[in-house]
C-alpha positions in Angstrom: -32.1 9.7 13.3 -28.9 10.5 15.1 -28.8 7.1 16.7 -29.1 5.4 13.4 -26.4 7.6 11.9 -24.0 6.9 14.7 -24.5 3.1 14.5 -24.0 3.2 10.8 -20.8 5.2 11.2 -19.4 2.8 13.7 -20.2 -0.2 11.6 -18.6 1.5 8.5 -15.4 2.3 10.6 -15.2 -1.3 11.7 -15.5 -2.6 8.1 -13.0 -0.1 6.9 -10.5 -1.3 9.5 -11.1 -5.0 8.6 -10.5 -4.2 4.9 -7.3 -2.3 5.7 -6.0 -5.4 7.5 -6.8 -7.6 4.6 -5.0 -5.5 2.0 -1.4 -5.3 3.3 1.0 -2.9 1.7 3.5 -4.1 -1.0 6.1 -1.8 0.5 9.3 -3.6 1.4 10.3 -3.9 5.1 12.4 -1.2 6.4 16.1 -2.1 6.9 18.1 0.1 9.2 21.4 1.7 8.2 23.3 -0.6 10.6 21.7 -3.7 9.2 22.4 -2.6 5.7 26.1 -2.1 6.6 26.2 -5.5 8.2 24.7 -7.1 5.1 27.2 -5.4 2.9 30.1 -6.5 5.0 28.8 -10.1 4.9 28.4 -10.0 1.2 31.9 -8.6 0.8 33.3 -11.3 3.0 31.5 -14.0 1.0 32.7 -12.5 -2.2 36.3 -12.4 -0.9 36.0 -16.0 0.2 34.8 -17.0 -3.3 37.8 -15.2 -4.9 40.2 -16.9 -2.5 38.8 -20.4 -3.3 38.9 -19.6 -7.1 42.5 -18.5 -6.9 43.4 -21.7 -4.9 41.7 -23.8 -7.6 43.6 -22.0 -10.4 46.9 -22.3 -8.5 46.2 -26.0 -7.9 45.5 -26.7 -11.5 48.6 -24.9 -12.7 50.8 -26.8 -10.3 49.3 -30.1 -11.5 50.0 -29.3 -15.1 53.7 -28.6 -14.4 
């Protein structure tokens, strides 16, 4: 009886591990504090670049209309 029980337990453990691998978590990937700061800096730089190009376009249009 003990041998059967042990075999069944090992097989159940194996199935449980396989099922766990199939059903991945929906939790988002961890992003470190340094990476978050870097991403924020890049976003701010991109936003500043957009503002500069918009002001250049506006200044260019106002000069053409003069």
